[in-house]
C-alpha positions as CSV (number, residue, x, y, z in Angstrom):
1,M,-7.3,43.6,-5.7
2,D,-6.4,42.6,-2.8
3,R,-3.1,40.8,-3.7
4,V,-1.9,43.8,-6.1
5,N,-2.4,45.9,-3.9
6,R,-0.3,43.7,-1.3
7,M,2.3,43.5,-3.5
8,D,2.5,47.6,-3.9
9,R,3.1,48.1,0.2
10,L,5.6,44.8,0.2
11,E,7.7,44.7,-2.6
12,L,10.5,46.4,-2.1
13,R,10.8,44.9,1.1
14,T,10.7,41.8,0.2
15,L,12.5,41.8,-2.9
16,R,15.6,42.7,-0.2
17,Y,14.0,40.2,2.2
18,F,14.5,37.6,-1.5
19,A,17.6,39.5,-2.4
20,A,19.2,38.3,1.0
21,V,18.7,35.0,0.6
22,A,19.2,34.8,-3.0
23,E,22.8,35.9,-2.6
24,E,23.5,34.3,1.0
25,L,21.9,30.9,-0.1
26,H,20.8,30.2,3.5
27,F,18.0,30.9,5.2
28,G,20.3,31.4,8.8
29,R,22.9,34.1,7.3
30,A,20.5,36.2,5.6
31,A,18.5,36.9,8.8
32,V,21.6,37.2,10.3
33,R,22.7,40.0,7.5
34,L,18.8,41.6,7.5
35,H,18.6,41.8,11.7
36,M,15.9,39.6,11.6
37,S,14.7,35.6,12.9
38,Q,14.6,33.4,10.3
39,P,10.8,32.3,10.8
40,P,9.4,35.6,9.3
41,L,12.2,35.8,6.6
42,S,11.2,31.9,5.7
43,R,7.2,32.8,5.1
44,A,8.2,36.6,3.8
45,I,9.3,34.1,1.1
46,R,6.8,31.5,1.0
47,A,4.3,34.5,0.5
48,L,6.2,35.7,-2.1
49,E,6.4,32.5,-3.9
50,A,3.3,32.1,-3.7
51,D,1.9,35.7,-5.2
52,L,4.3,35.5,-7.9
53,G,3.0,31.8,-8.6
54,A,5.9,30.2,-9.2
55,T,8.6,28.0,-6.8
56,L,11.8,30.9,-6.4
57,F,14.8,28.2,-4.6
58,H,15.2,24.3,-4.0
59,R,15.5,23.8,-0.5
60,T,17.6,21.5,1.0
61,S,18.9,20.6,4.3
62,A,21.7,21.9,3.8
63,G,20.6,25.8,2.4
64,V,19.0,26.4,-1.2
65,T,19.9,27.4,-4.1
66,L,17.8,29.3,-7.2
67,T,15.6,28.1,-9.2
68,G,15.3,29.7,-13.0
69,A,12.7,31.7,-11.7
70,G,14.1,33.0,-8.7
71,A,17.3,34.1,-11.3
72,V,15.7,35.7,-13.2
73,L,13.9,37.5,-10.3
74,L,17.7,38.4,-8.4
75,D,18.6,39.6,-12.0
76,E,15.1,42.2,-11.8
77,A,15.6,42.5,-7.6
78,R,18.9,43.5,-8.1
79,A,17.9,46.5,-10.9
80,L,14.7,47.3,-8.9
81,L,16.1,47.8,-5.3
82,D,19.3,49.9,-6.6
83,R,17.0,52.0,-8.9
84,A,14.8,52.9,-5.3
85,A,17.9,52.8,-3.5
86,R,19.3,56.0,-5.6
87,V,16.1,58.2,-5.8
88,P,16.8,59.5,-2.7
89,A,20.0,60.5,-3.4
90,R,19.1,62.3,-7.1
91,V,16.8,63.8,-5.0
92,A,19.0,65.0,-2.4
93,A,22.0,66.2,-4.7
94,A,19.7,67.9,-6.7
95,S,19.2,70.5,-3.7
96,G,23.0,69.9,-3.2
97,A,22.8,68.2,-0.1
98,A,24.3,64.7,-1.4
99,T,27.3,64.2,0.2
100,L,28.8,60.5,2.1
101,T,31.9,60.2,4.7
102,V,33.6,57.5,4.0
103,G,36.3,56.2,6.8
104,I,39.0,54.4,6.2
105,L,41.7,52.5,7.8
106,G,45.0,53.1,6.2
107,D,44.4,51.0,3.3
108,S,43.3,53.4,0.4
109,T,45.6,51.4,-1.7
110,D,43.9,48.4,-1.9
111,P,42.7,47.7,-5.6
112,D,39.6,46.4,-4.1
113,V,39.3,50.4,-2.6
114,V,39.9,51.4,-6.2
115,R,37.0,49.5,-7.4
116,L,34.8,50.5,-5.3
117,A,35.5,53.7,-5.9
118,D,34.9,53.9,-9.4
119,A,32.2,51.6,-8.6
120,Y,30.1,54.0,-6.3
121,R,30.7,57.2,-8.9
122,R,29.3,55.5,-11.9
123,H,26.4,55.2,-9.3
124,H,26.3,58.1,-7.4
125,P,28.1,60.8,-9.9
126,H,26.7,63.8,-7.8
127,V,27.2,62.8,-4.2
128,E,30.1,64.3,-2.9
129,V,32.2,61.8,-0.7
130,T,34.5,62.7,1.7
131,V,37.1,60.3,2.5
132,R,38.8,59.6,6.5
133,E,41.3,57.7,7.1
134,T,42.8,56.9,10.5
135,D,45.8,55.5,12.1
136,L,45.7,52.4,13.5
137,T,43.9,52.9,17.1
138,D,40.5,53.0,15.1
139,P,39.2,50.2,13.5
140,T,36.4,52.2,13.2
141,C,37.3,55.2,11.9
142,G,35.4,57.6,14.0
143,L,31.8,55.0,13.7
144,H,31.9,55.4,17.2
145,A,32.2,59.1,17.3
146,G,29.9,60.0,15.0
147,L,32.6,61.1,12.4
148,V,32.3,58.8,9.5
149,D,28.6,57.4,7.9
150,V,30.3,54.3,7.2
151,A,33.5,52.6,7.4
152,L,36.1,49.9,4.8
153,T,38.5,48.7,8.0
154,R,38.9,45.6,9.4
155,G,37.9,43.2,12.4
156,P,37.7,42.4,14.4
157,F,35.9,45.4,17.3
158,D,33.2,46.6,19.7
159,P,30.4,45.9,16.9
160,T,27.8,48.0,19.8
161,G,25.4,49.7,17.5
162,L,26.9,49.2,14.6
163,A,26.0,46.8,11.7
164,T,29.0,45.1,9.3
165,R,29.8,42.8,6.7
166,A,32.6,40.8,5.8
167,L,34.0,41.4,2.5
168,R,37.1,39.5,2.6
169,A,39.7,37.6,4.5
170,D,43.7,37.7,4.8
171,P,46.1,35.7,5.7
172,V,48.0,37.1,8.3
173,G,52.3,37.1,9.2
174,A,55.2,37.9,11.1
175,L,56.6,41.1,10.8
176,L,60.0,40.6,11.5
177,R,64.2,42.1,10.7
178,A,65.2,40.1,7.9
179,D,68.5,39.1,10.1
180,D,66.2,37.8,12.6
181,P,66.6,33.7,13.7
182,L,63.3,32.9,12.6
183,A,63.3,34.8,9.4
184,G,63.8,32.0,7.5
185,R,60.9,29.9,8.6
186,A,58.4,28.6,6.2
187,S,55.8,29.2,8.8
188,L,55.7,30.5,12.6
189,T,52.5,30.2,15.5
190,P,52.3,32.8,18.2
191,A,53.5,30.0,20.4
192,E,56.9,30.0,18.9
193,L,56.9,34.1,20.0
194,A,55.4,34.2,23.1
195,D,58.9,35.0,24.2
196,R,59.2,38.1,21.5
197,R,58.0,41.6,22.4
198,W,55.4,43.0,20.2
199,F,54.4,46.4,18.7
200,R,51.6,47.6,20.9
201,F,48.6,49.7,20.9
202,P,48.1,53.2,22.5
203,E,46.0,52.7,25.7
204,G,42.7,52.7,25.7
205,T,42.8,50.8,22.3
206,D,39.7,48.7,21.7
207,P,40.5,45.3,23.5
208,L,39.4,42.8,20.9
209,W,41.4,45.2,18.1
210,Q,44.2,44.9,20.4
211,A,44.3,40.9,21.4
212,Y,43.8,40.0,17.3
213,W,47.7,41.8,16.3
214,N,48.8,40.3,19.2
215,G,48.6,37.3,18.7
216,G,45.9,36.7,20.9
217,E,46.7,37.7,23.6
218,P,47.9,41.0,26.1
219,R,52.3,41.3,25.2
220,P,54.3,44.0,26.0
221,G,56.1,46.3,23.6
222,P,56.7,49.6,22.0
223,V,53.5,51.5,21.0
224,V,52.4,52.3,17.4
225,R,49.2,54.1,15.7
226,T,50.4,53.8,12.4
227,V,51.8,51.6,9.9
228,R,55.0,53.2,9.0
229,E,55.2,53.1,12.7
230,C,54.8,49.3,12.9
231,Q,57.5,48.4,11.3
232,Q,60.1,51.1,11.8
233,V,59.9,49.4,15.6
234,V,60.3,46.4,14.5
235,L,63.5,47.7,12.3
236,W,65.0,49.3,14.8
237,N,64.0,47.5,18.2
238,G,64.0,43.7,16.3
239,T,60.1,43.7,18.3
240,V,58.0,41.5,16.7
241,G,54.6,42.7,14.7
242,M,51.4,41.2,12.8
243,T,50.6,42.0,9.1
244,L,49.0,41.0,6.3
245,A,50.6,37.7,4.9
246,D,51.6,39.1,1.4
247,H,52.7,42.6,2.4
248,V,55.5,43.8,0.9
249,P,58.2,44.7,3.3
250,A,60.2,47.3,4.0
251,D,64.2,46.9,3.1
252,G,65.1,44.8,5.9
253,L,62.3,43.3,7.3
254,T,60.2,40.0,6.3
255,V,56.9,38.4,6.4
256,V,56.7,35.0,8.0
257,P,53.0,33.3,7.5
258,L,50.9,32.8,10.9
259,T,49.2,29.7,10.8
260,G,46.7,29.0,14.4
261,L,45.3,32.6,14.0
262,P,42.2,33.4,11.7
263,P,42.7,35.3,8.8
264,S,42.3,39.2,8.9
265,P,38.7,39.9,8.0
266,V,38.1,43.3,5.5
267,V,34.5,44.5,6.6
268,V,32.3,47.2,5.8
269,A,30.6,49.0,8.8
270,W,27.8,51.2,9.5
271,P,25.6,52.5,11.6
272,R,22.9,50.3,13.0
273,T,19.5,52.3,12.9
274,D,21.3,54.5,9.7
275,P,18.3,54.8,7.0
276,N,20.7,56.8,4.8
277,P,20.0,55.2,1.3
278,L,23.8,56.8,0.4
279,I,24.6,54.2,2.9
280,R,23.3,50.7,2.3
281,S,24.2,51.8,-1.5
282,F,27.9,51.7,-0.3
283,V,26.9,48.4,1.2
284,R,25.2,46.7,-1.2
285,L,28.7,48.0,-4.4
286,A,30.7,47.4,-1.6
287,V,29.8,43.4,-1.3
288,A,29.8,43.0,-5.3
289,V,32.9,44.9,-5.9
290,Y,35.1,42.6,-3.2
291,A,32.8,38.8,-4.2
292,P,35.6,36.3,-5.0
């Protein structure tokens, strides 16, 4: 009876722990994802294995892999956790109170965003989603200001008070005029553009965000707020900008891959202490949709 009562109390929490380890295949990364230390996570998984009478993971120094029993439990855990997450949303929807405000960083044409919207609608057909698209001056899309519930954006930015999950990483390139002397290069480094003017963001923009899109250090240049403005100042002034390497530039512009810089991370971000199940479901679906 004690064992049954213990499983009744801990099942959802323990299944969340298990799912995190099963998806990360690493106890350390799973602990970071769950915002907890590794020892209690390891103990919880050991206790779950003891309660079920089955080994769920093959453990090695390089990480872990799922056993056959673990693979079966992962399928069941995902289904149970997804169902549990939908219960409050369905109750809220029945009372007419289910809403979610999503911040998007001016990249709503991303095909993964379209797939995420489709998945979220299928899982939460009665939730009214409001979208707040922001310009390049606020990479949190209004999270720090409390204007959105969850953001689909890019890093890096100040994560104070926020939880984040990386979804994808995109290589970057230098945005140049098509007639720029460097436009024909196969690749460039930030050092080769050190004497050039770059577009920059307004005073007060997150410094981590500003530094990344300036090739890692402050640089002088015209102030921009939107992707369109970035393109126009390069076209009109011959300045340098950074963009995604696979970006299709406007007429008169070209993109040359940049080496020596980390790729641009696509992230989902949300308030660290917000227990809203609609947010948790959004994050899970985003991770699933963006998985390679």
